[in-house]
C-alpha positions in Angstrom: 0.4 -23.7 -13.2 0.4 -20.5 -11.2 2.4 -21.0 -8.0 0.8 -18.0 -6.3 -2.8 -18.9 -7.4 -2.8 -22.5 -6.3 -1.6 -21.8 -2.7 -4.6 -21.9 -0.3 -5.2 -18.9 2.0 -5.5 -19.8 5.7 -8.4 -18.1 7.5 -7.3 -16.8 10.9 -9.6 -16.9 14.0 -12.0 -14.0 14.1 -12.1 -13.6 10.3 -15.2 -14.5 8.2 -15.1 -14.7 4.4 -18.2 -14.8 2.2 -18.6 -15.0 -1.5 -21.8 -13.7 -3.1 -23.5 -14.9 -6.2 -22.2 -11.8 -8.1 -18.6 -12.9 -7.5 -18.0 -10.4 -4.7 -15.7 -11.5 -1.9 -16.2 -9.9 1.5 -13.7 -10.3 4.3 -14.6 -9.2 7.8 -12.2 -9.1 10.7 -11.3 -7.4 14.0 -10.0 -4.3 12.2 -12.8 -3.8 9.6 -14.3 -5.1 6.4 -13.1 -5.2 2.8 -14.8 -6.3 -0.5 -13.4 -7.2 -3.9 -15.3 -7.9 -7.1 -13.9 -10.9 -9.1 -14.1 -11.8 -12.7 -16.9 -14.2 -13.5 -14.4 -16.9 -14.7 -12.5 -17.1 -11.4 -14.2 -19.1 -8.6 -13.5 -18.9 -4.8 -14.5 -21.5 -2.3 -13.8 -22.4 1.4 -12.4 -25.8 2.1 -11.3 -26.9 5.6 -10.6 -23.4 7.0 -8.8 -22.3 3.9 -9.8 -20.1 0.9 -9.1 -21.7 -2.5 -9.1 -19.8 -5.8 -9.7 -21.8 -9.0 -9.6 -21.0 -12.7 -11.5 -22.7 -15.5 -8.7 -23.1 -18.1 -5.0 -22.7 -18.6 -5.3 -19.7 -20.9 -2.7 -16.9 -20.3 -5.4 -14.5 -19.1 -6.9 -17.0 -16.6 -3.5 -17.8 -15.2 -2.8 -14.1 -14.7 -6.2 -13.5 -13.0 -5.8 -16.6 -10.9 -2.6 -15.3 -9.2 -3.9 -11.8 -9.0 -7.1 -12.5 -7.2 -5.4 -15.0 -4.8 -2.9 -12.2 -3.9 -5.7 -9.6 -3.5 -7.8 -11.9 -1.2 -4.7 -12.7 0.8 -3.9 -8.9 1.2 -7.5 -8.5 2.4 -7.2 -11.2 5.1 -3.9 -9.7 6.3 -5.4 -6.2 6.3 -8.4 -7.0 8.5 -6.2 -8.9 11.0 -2.9 -7.0 11.2 -3.3 -3.9 9.0 -0.7 -2.2 6.9 1.7 0.6 7.8 3.9 2.8 5.6 6.5 5.4 6.7 7.8 8.2 4.6 10.5 10.7 5.5 11.0 14.2 4.1 14.7 14.8 3.3 15.6 18.5 2.8 16.2 21.7 4.6 13.0 23.3 5.8 10.8 20.4 4.7 7.9 19.9 7.2 4.8 17.8 7.6 1.9 18.4 10.0 -1.6 16.9 10.2 -4.9 17.8 11.6 -7.2 14.8 11.5 -7.0 13.4 8.0 -5.6 16.5 6.4 -1.9 16.5 5.7 0.0 19.9 5.3 3.4 19.6 3.6 6.1 22.3 3.2 8.4 21.0 0.4 10.5 24.0 -0.5 8.0 25.5 -3.0 6.3 28.9 -2.6 3.1 27.3 -1.4 2.0 24.5 1.0 0.5 21.3 -0.2 -2.7 20.5 1.7 -3.5 16.8 1.1 -6.9 15.5 2.1 -6.6 11.8 2.8 -9.4 9.2 2.5 -11.2 8.3 5.7 -9.9 4.7 5.5 -6.4 5.9 6.1 -5.0 7.1 9.5 -2.1 9.5 9.3 0.4 10.7 11.9 3.4 12.9 11.6 6.6 13.2 13.7 9.2 15.9 13.8 12.1 15.1 16.2 15.1 17.4 16.5 18.1 16.1 14.4 15.9 13.7 12.4 13.9 14.1 9.2 10.2 14.7 9.5 8.2 11.4 9.1 4.7 10.7 7.8 3.2 7.5 9.1 0.2 6.1 7.1 -1.9 3.1 8.4 -4.8 1.3 6.8 -6.4 -2.1 6.3 -6.6 -1.6 2.5 -3.1 -2.3 1.0 -4.1 -1.0 -2.5 -5.4 2.3 -1.2 -2.5 2.8 1.1 0.1 2.3 -1.6 -1.8 4.6 -4.0 -1.9 7.4 -1.4 1.7 6.9 -0.5 2.8 7.1 -4.1 0.8 10.3 -4.6 2.4 11.9 -1.6 5.9 10.8 -2.9 5.1 12.2 -6.3 4.8 15.7 -4.9 8.5 15.9 -4.4 10.2 12.7 -5.6 13.8 12.2 -4.3 16.4 13.6 -6.7 19.6 11.6 -7.4 22.3 14.1 -6.5 21.6 15.1 -2.9 18.6 12.8 -2.2 16.2 15.6 -1.3 12.5 14.8 -1.5 10.0 12.4 0.0 11.2 8.8 0.3 10.0 5.7 2.0 11.9 4.8 5.3 14.5 2.2 4.4 14.4 3.0 0.7 17.8 3.0 -1.0 18.3 5.7 -3.5 20.6 5.4 -6.4 22.9 8.4 -6.2 24.9 10.2 -8.9 28.3 11.8 -8.5 27.6 15.1 -10.1 29.9 17.5 -12.1 33.0 17.2 -10.0 33.5 13.5 -10.7 33.8 14.2 -14.5 36.8 16.5 -14.2 39.1 13.9 -12.8 
């Protein structure tokens, strides 16, 4: 049985969860509102202040969807109560990041700037302190959208393995290579 799927989701104070007849789960909280469409096979119910996700059979597909939708609903509950935050840093000489509203302007060592228009659900902030790498801070209540946007920004200049230049997540450990000089010994 799915260990993730069978765990109930506790509903914190100030959060309301509703399930429509079309299998759409809506979670409202102090930070906002999120919705998720479910497969018709998976059922969601509220029992004693918890959300319980159930599946009809033990087929492999139903087991996979059971754990998936439980995790997605849990991410929605956490998002509307606490929110999610991701930090990325730009490692490289001359790399800069600035923002005006939800428009992110990146200088990544190319002949042109990257101007990245972010969705309205995401808040962006940039910092540039002397002696430290420029940082991009992304905040949202939607974990899926936040991860997708962060991955897109990172793909503009992924970190390379020799010097580590590029856009990386704060705290990310990069696997480094020695380079040509190590082969001569």
